[in-house]
C-alpha positions as CSV (number, residue, x, y, z in Angstrom):
1,M,0.0,0.0,0.0
2,P,1.5,3.3,-1.1
3,G,2.9,5.4,1.8
4,T,2.7,2.6,4.4
5,G,6.5,2.1,4.6
6,A,7.1,5.8,5.1
7,T,4.4,5.9,7.9
8,V,6.0,3.0,9.7
9,A,9.5,4.5,9.5
10,S,8.1,7.8,10.8
11,E,6.5,6.1,13.7
12,D,9.7,4.2,14.6
13,R,11.6,7.5,14.6
14,R,9.1,9.1,16.9
15,R,9.3,6.2,19.4
16,A,13.1,6.3,19.3
17,E,13.0,10.0,20.1
18,L,10.8,9.3,23.1
19,R,13.0,6.4,24.4
20,L,15.3,7.3,27.3
21,P,19.0,7.2,26.9
22,E,20.7,4.0,28.1
23,R,22.5,5.7,31.0
24,D,19.2,7.0,32.4
25,R,17.4,3.7,32.5
26,M,17.3,1.7,35.8
27,P,19.7,-1.3,35.6
28,R,18.0,-4.7,35.7
29,W,19.9,-5.7,38.9
30,V,18.6,-2.8,41.0
31,P,15.1,-4.2,41.7
32,R,16.6,-7.5,42.7
33,A,19.1,-5.8,45.0
34,I,16.3,-3.8,46.6
35,G,14.4,-7.0,47.2
36,L,17.4,-8.7,48.7
37,A,18.2,-5.7,50.9
38,M,14.6,-5.7,52.2
39,A,14.7,-9.5,52.8
40,A,18.0,-9.0,54.7
41,V,16.6,-6.2,56.9
42,V,13.5,-8.4,57.7
43,G,15.8,-11.4,58.4
44,L,18.1,-9.4,60.7
45,A,15.1,-7.8,62.5
46,T,13.6,-11.3,63.0
47,A,16.9,-12.7,64.3
48,A,17.3,-9.8,66.7
49,W,13.8,-10.4,68.0
50,L,14.5,-14.1,68.5
51,L,17.8,-13.4,70.2
52,D,16.1,-10.9,72.6
53,K,13.3,-13.4,73.4
54,L,15.7,-16.4,73.7
55,R,18.6,-14.5,75.4
56,S,18.0,-16.2,78.8
57,L,18.1,-19.6,77.1
58,F,21.3,-18.8,75.3
59,V,22.9,-17.7,78.6
60,V,21.8,-20.9,80.3
61,L,23.3,-23.0,77.4
62,L,26.5,-21.0,77.5
63,V,26.8,-21.4,81.3
64,S,26.0,-25.1,81.0
65,L,28.6,-25.5,78.3
66,F,31.4,-24.0,80.4
67,L,30.4,-25.9,83.5
68,S,30.6,-29.1,81.4
69,F,34.1,-28.1,80.3
70,A,35.0,-27.6,84.0
71,M,33.6,-30.9,85.2
72,E,34.6,-33.2,82.3
73,P,38.2,-33.7,83.4
74,A,37.0,-35.1,86.7
75,V,34.4,-37.3,85.0
76,N,37.0,-38.5,82.5
77,W,39.2,-39.5,85.4
78,L,36.5,-41.5,87.0
79,A,35.6,-43.1,83.7
80,G,39.3,-44.1,83.3
81,K,39.0,-45.8,86.7
82,G,36.2,-48.0,85.4
83,W,33.2,-45.9,86.4
84,K,30.2,-45.6,84.1
85,R,30.1,-42.1,82.6
86,G,26.6,-41.4,83.9
87,L,27.5,-42.6,87.4
88,G,30.7,-40.6,87.4
89,T,28.9,-37.4,86.3
90,A,26.3,-37.9,89.1
91,A,29.1,-38.4,91.7
92,V,30.8,-35.1,90.6
93,F,27.5,-33.3,90.7
94,G,26.8,-34.7,94.1
95,L,30.1,-33.6,95.6
96,F,29.7,-30.1,94.1
97,A,26.1,-29.9,95.5
98,L,27.3,-30.9,99.0
99,L,30.1,-28.3,99.0
100,A,27.7,-25.6,97.8
101,A,25.0,-26.5,100.3
102,G,27.5,-26.5,103.1
103,F,28.8,-23.1,102.1
104,V,25.3,-21.6,101.9
105,V,24.2,-23.1,105.3
106,A,27.3,-21.9,107.0
107,M,27.1,-18.3,105.6
108,A,23.3,-18.1,106.3
109,S,23.9,-19.0,110.0
110,V,26.6,-16.4,110.3
111,L,24.6,-13.6,108.7
112,A,21.4,-14.4,110.7
113,D,23.4,-14.4,114.0
114,Q,25.2,-11.1,113.1
115,I,22.0,-9.4,112.0
116,L,20.4,-10.2,115.3
117,K,23.5,-9.0,117.2
118,L,23.6,-5.8,115.2
119,I,19.9,-5.0,116.0
120,D,20.6,-5.7,119.7
121,A,23.8,-3.6,119.9
122,A,22.6,-0.7,117.7
123,P,21.1,1.4,120.6
124,G,24.4,1.2,122.4
125,Y,26.3,2.2,119.3
126,L,24.0,5.2,118.9
127,V,24.6,6.3,122.5
128,E,28.4,6.1,121.9
129,I,28.0,8.2,118.8
130,E,26.1,10.9,120.8
131,R,28.7,10.9,123.5
132,W,31.6,11.1,121.0
133,V,30.1,14.0,119.0
134,D,29.3,15.9,122.2
135,E,32.9,15.4,123.5
136,Q,34.7,16.2,120.3
137,F,32.5,19.0,118.8
138,G,30.3,20.2,121.7
139,I,27.2,19.4,119.6
140,Q,24.1,18.0,121.3
141,I,22.4,15.5,119.1
142,S,19.5,13.1,119.9
143,T,19.1,9.6,118.5
144,D,16.1,8.7,120.6
145,D,13.8,8.3,117.6
146,L,16.4,6.2,115.8
147,R,17.1,4.1,118.9
148,A,13.3,3.4,119.2
149,Q,13.5,1.7,115.8
150,F,15.8,-1.0,117.4
151,T,13.8,-1.5,120.6
152,A,11.2,-4.2,121.1
153,G,8.3,-3.4,118.8
154,G,10.4,-1.1,116.6
155,S,10.6,-1.4,112.9
156,A,14.2,-2.7,112.9
157,A,13.4,-5.3,115.6
158,S,10.5,-6.6,113.6
159,L,12.5,-6.7,110.4
160,L,12.5,-10.5,110.2
161,G,8.8,-10.6,110.7
162,D,8.3,-8.2,107.9
163,V,10.5,-10.4,105.7
164,A,8.1,-13.3,106.3
165,G,5.2,-11.1,105.2
166,N,7.0,-10.3,102.0
167,L,7.6,-13.9,101.0
168,V,4.8,-13.8,98.5
169,S,6.3,-10.9,96.6
170,V,9.7,-12.5,96.4
171,G,8.3,-16.0,95.7
172,S,8.1,-15.5,92.0
173,T,11.7,-14.4,91.8
174,A,12.9,-17.4,93.9
175,V,10.9,-19.8,91.7
176,N,12.4,-18.2,88.5
177,V,16.0,-18.5,89.9
178,A,15.3,-22.1,91.0
179,V,14.0,-23.0,87.5
180,Q,17.1,-21.5,85.8
181,M,19.4,-23.3,88.2
182,L,17.7,-26.6,87.5
183,T,17.8,-25.9,83.8
184,V,21.6,-25.3,84.0
185,V,22.1,-28.4,86.1
186,L,20.1,-30.6,83.6
187,F,21.9,-29.2,80.5
188,T,25.3,-29.5,82.2
189,F,24.6,-33.1,83.2
190,Y,23.6,-34.1,79.7
191,L,26.6,-32.3,78.2
192,V,29.0,-34.1,80.5
193,A,27.4,-37.5,80.6
194,D,26.8,-37.6,76.8
195,G,29.8,-35.6,75.8
196,P,31.4,-38.2,73.5
197,R,28.1,-38.9,71.8
198,L,27.5,-35.2,71.3
199,R,30.9,-34.7,69.8
200,R,30.3,-37.7,67.4
201,L,27.0,-36.2,66.3
202,L,28.5,-32.8,65.6
203,C,31.6,-34.1,63.9
204,S,29.7,-36.5,61.7
205,A,28.4,-33.5,59.7
206,L,31.9,-32.2,59.0
207,N,34.8,-33.2,56.8
208,P,37.9,-34.7,58.5
209,S,39.9,-31.4,58.5
210,R,37.1,-29.5,60.1
211,Q,36.5,-32.3,62.6
212,A,40.1,-32.0,63.7
213,A,39.7,-28.2,64.2
214,V,36.5,-28.7,66.2
215,L,38.0,-31.4,68.4
216,R,41.2,-29.3,68.9
217,G,39.1,-26.3,70.1
218,W,37.0,-28.5,72.3
219,E,40.0,-30.0,73.9
220,L,41.5,-26.6,74.5
221,A,38.3,-25.4,76.1
222,I,38.2,-28.4,78.4
223,D,41.9,-28.0,79.3
224,K,41.7,-24.3,80.0
225,T,38.4,-24.2,81.8
226,G,39.4,-27.2,83.9
227,G,42.7,-25.6,84.6
228,Y,41.0,-22.4,85.7
229,I,38.7,-24.3,88.1
230,Y,41.7,-26.4,89.4
231,S,43.9,-23.4,90.0
232,R,41.1,-21.3,91.6
233,T,40.2,-24.3,93.9
234,L,43.8,-24.7,95.0
235,L,44.1,-20.9,95.8
236,A,40.7,-21.0,97.5
237,V,41.8,-23.8,99.8
238,A,45.0,-22.0,100.6
239,A,43.1,-18.8,101.4
240,F,40.6,-20.7,103.6
241,L,43.3,-22.4,105.6
242,V,45.4,-19.2,106.2
243,H,42.4,-17.0,107.1
244,W,40.9,-19.7,109.3
245,A,44.1,-19.9,111.3
246,A,44.5,-16.1,111.4
247,F,40.8,-15.4,112.4
248,A,41.0,-18.0,115.1
249,I,44.2,-16.5,116.5
250,I,42.8,-12.9,116.3
251,G,39.5,-13.9,117.9
252,V,37.1,-13.1,115.1
253,P,33.7,-14.7,115.6
254,F,32.8,-17.6,113.3
255,P,36.3,-18.1,111.9
256,I,35.5,-21.2,109.8
257,P,32.5,-19.8,107.8
258,L,34.2,-16.4,107.3
259,A,37.4,-18.1,106.1
260,M,35.2,-20.1,103.6
261,W,33.7,-16.8,102.5
262,V,37.1,-15.3,101.9
263,G,38.4,-18.3,100.1
264,V,35.4,-18.7,97.7
265,L,34.7,-15.1,96.9
266,S,38.3,-14.0,96.5
267,Q,39.0,-16.7,93.9
268,F,35.8,-17.2,92.0
269,V,34.4,-13.6,91.7
270,P,36.4,-11.6,89.2
271,V,37.8,-8.2,89.9
272,V,35.8,-7.2,93.0
273,G,35.9,-10.6,94.7
274,T,38.9,-9.7,96.9
275,Y,37.2,-6.6,98.2
276,L,33.9,-8.3,98.9
277,A,35.6,-11.2,100.5
278,G,37.4,-9.0,103.0
279,L,34.4,-6.7,103.7
280,L,32.2,-9.2,105.6
281,P,34.8,-10.4,108.2
282,L,35.9,-6.8,108.6
283,L,32.3,-5.7,109.5
284,I,31.7,-8.6,111.8
285,A,35.0,-8.0,113.6
286,L,34.1,-4.3,113.8
287,L,30.8,-5.2,115.6
288,D,32.8,-7.3,118.0
289,E,35.8,-5.2,118.7
290,P,37.3,-2.3,116.6
291,I,40.9,-3.4,117.2
292,T,40.0,-6.9,115.9
293,A,38.8,-5.3,112.7
294,L,42.2,-3.6,112.3
295,W,43.9,-6.9,112.6
296,V,41.5,-8.5,110.1
297,A,42.3,-5.8,107.6
298,I,46.0,-6.3,108.0
299,V,45.7,-10.1,107.6
300,V,43.5,-9.8,104.4
301,L,45.8,-7.2,102.8
302,A,49.0,-9.1,103.7
303,Y,47.7,-12.4,102.4
304,Q,46.6,-10.8,99.2
305,Q,50.1,-9.6,98.5
306,V,51.5,-13.1,99.2
307,E,49.0,-14.7,96.9
308,N,49.5,-12.2,94.1
309,Y,53.3,-12.3,94.0
310,L,54.0,-15.8,95.4
311,L,51.2,-18.3,95.2
312,A,49.1,-17.3,92.2
313,P,52.0,-17.1,89.7
314,R,53.3,-20.6,90.7
315,V,49.8,-22.2,90.5
316,T,48.6,-20.6,87.3
317,A,51.8,-21.2,85.5
318,H,50.9,-24.8,85.2
319,T,47.2,-24.4,84.7
320,M,46.0,-21.1,83.1
321,N,48.5,-18.3,82.6
322,I,46.7,-15.2,81.5
323,H,47.8,-11.6,81.8
324,P,45.9,-9.6,84.5
325,A,45.1,-6.9,82.0
326,V,43.6,-9.4,79.6
327,A,41.6,-11.0,82.5
328,F,40.3,-7.6,83.6
329,G,39.3,-6.6,80.1
330,S,37.6,-9.9,79.4
331,V,35.6,-9.5,82.6
332,L,34.4,-6.1,81.5
333,V,33.4,-7.4,78.1
334,G,31.7,-10.5,79.5
335,A,29.7,-8.3,82.0
336,A,28.6,-6.0,79.2
337,L,27.5,-8.8,77.0
338,L,25.9,-11.3,79.4
339,G,25.8,-9.6,82.8
340,S,27.0,-11.5,85.9
341,A,27.1,-14.8,84.1
342,G,29.4,-13.3,81.4
343,A,31.7,-11.8,84.1
344,L,32.1,-15.2,85.8
345,L,32.8,-17.0,82.5
346,A,35.0,-14.3,80.9
347,V,38.4,-15.4,82.3
348,P,38.2,-19.1,81.2
349,A,36.8,-18.0,77.9
350,A,39.6,-15.6,77.4
351,A,42.2,-18.3,78.3
352,T,40.6,-20.7,75.8
353,I,40.6,-18.1,73.0
354,Q,44.2,-17.2,73.9
355,A,45.3,-20.8,73.7
356,F,43.4,-21.5,70.5
357,V,45.0,-18.4,68.8
358,S,48.5,-19.2,70.0
359,T,48.2,-22.7,68.5
360,Y,47.9,-21.2,65.0
361,I,50.2,-18.2,65.4
362,K,53.9,-18.8,64.7
363,R,56.3,-17.2,67.1
364,H,59.5,-15.7,65.8
365,E,62.8,-14.7,67.5
366,L,62.8,-11.1,68.7
367,I,65.2,-8.5,67.4
368,E,67.3,-6.4,69.7
369,S,65.5,-3.4,71.1
370,E,65.3,-1.4,74.3
371,L,61.5,-1.5,74.1
372,F,61.7,-5.2,74.9
373,E,63.7,-4.6,78.1
374,T,62.1,-4.6,81.6
375,H,63.8,-1.7,83.3
376,G,64.5,-2.1,86.9
377,A,64.6,-5.9,86.8
378,D,67.3,-8.4,86.0
379,P,66.6,-9.8,82.5
380,D,68.1,-13.1,83.5
381,E,65.5,-13.5,86.1
382,A,62.6,-12.7,83.8
383,D,59.8,-15.2,83.6
384,E,60.3,-18.0,81.1
385,S,57.0,-16.9,79.4
386,D,58.8,-13.7,78.3
387,E,61.3,-15.7,76.2
388,P,60.7,-15.9,72.5
389,A,59.3,-19.2,71.4
390,D,61.3,-21.6,69.3
391,P,60.0,-21.3,65.7
392,D,60.4,-25.1,65.3
393,E,58.5,-25.9,68.5
394,T,54.9,-26.9,68.1
395,V,52.4,-26.8,70.9
396,E,50.3,-29.9,71.3
397,P,46.6,-29.1,71.6
398,G,45.4,-29.7,75.1
399,S,48.8,-29.8,76.6
400,G,48.0,-26.8,78.7
401,Q,50.8,-24.7,77.1
402,V,50.0,-21.3,75.7
């Protein structure tokens, strides 16, 4: 048909003019990238929500895992003596439960007795404060209203009765704590009793090289966590014996429970454990006799120096040698991430990570430099850990060497 070809060509030119340049058109990958980004945001939000809701469960599992690391050496030792693994695990748990129950009962009796003594002695302390202020500063003060709080029928004297009335409000918290402790015990028991089976199940899904890496890390965790518990236990026993003898000689009331308190808290509570450990016997001695409190402070401080510079380096050199700054930083990180549970688990976790990293990092001989010198100390008497490692020396996993 005449003119049809010209019309079609004209229409094509018009469409070409309306078509956008290639650089101004949206690339084909952009919609797909937007979809993937939105899916990633939704996935991350969902994961964050799940982590928030299941945070307590993850903390329980983490605590149980580290407790299983700490108990497995003892269970393995019993299993090597011919015990069934389940029976050995039950025996270790039973021993730990007896020790914990004895500690709690001993400390509860001490605290209850001292609270009652404090309530009875408080009016006399207030009278002494009145007399001292009057003699030193010439100021007349009256503590009659405050003393009335500690007399029969006062609010302080009826404190224990009020506590009984508040049992309903604290009952839910106690039940929650009991459930969490029971959950930790159950998970820890199964992780220890079925440890070999669990490791076989996990490693069966990995190739041989990855299996070796997983087992190496597991062995290091058991070695370092067990070493931490072992070293802390030795130091706790030493602290208990020394403070028991010292408190008995000084005349501090309840020397055995207070020595137990000092031994446990000073070794197993990071950073602030030493100060909390010495505070309770100091206060109890102060209620009994001020000069006794002074002797308690001297004993606690003197033993702390002996432990820091004599006992602890010798014990931890064979179990878990970690720099104090690293330990302190790990406690801060653990507390920020997981609260009190993270603070308690931070030191063995840091030791495990340090050992695992040192296994794969090759050490080289150091060059000569003044920055390596410890000024004010004889370099020949430096600790062996400061010497450069032999490049040809390899550290066997689980050997306890870092």
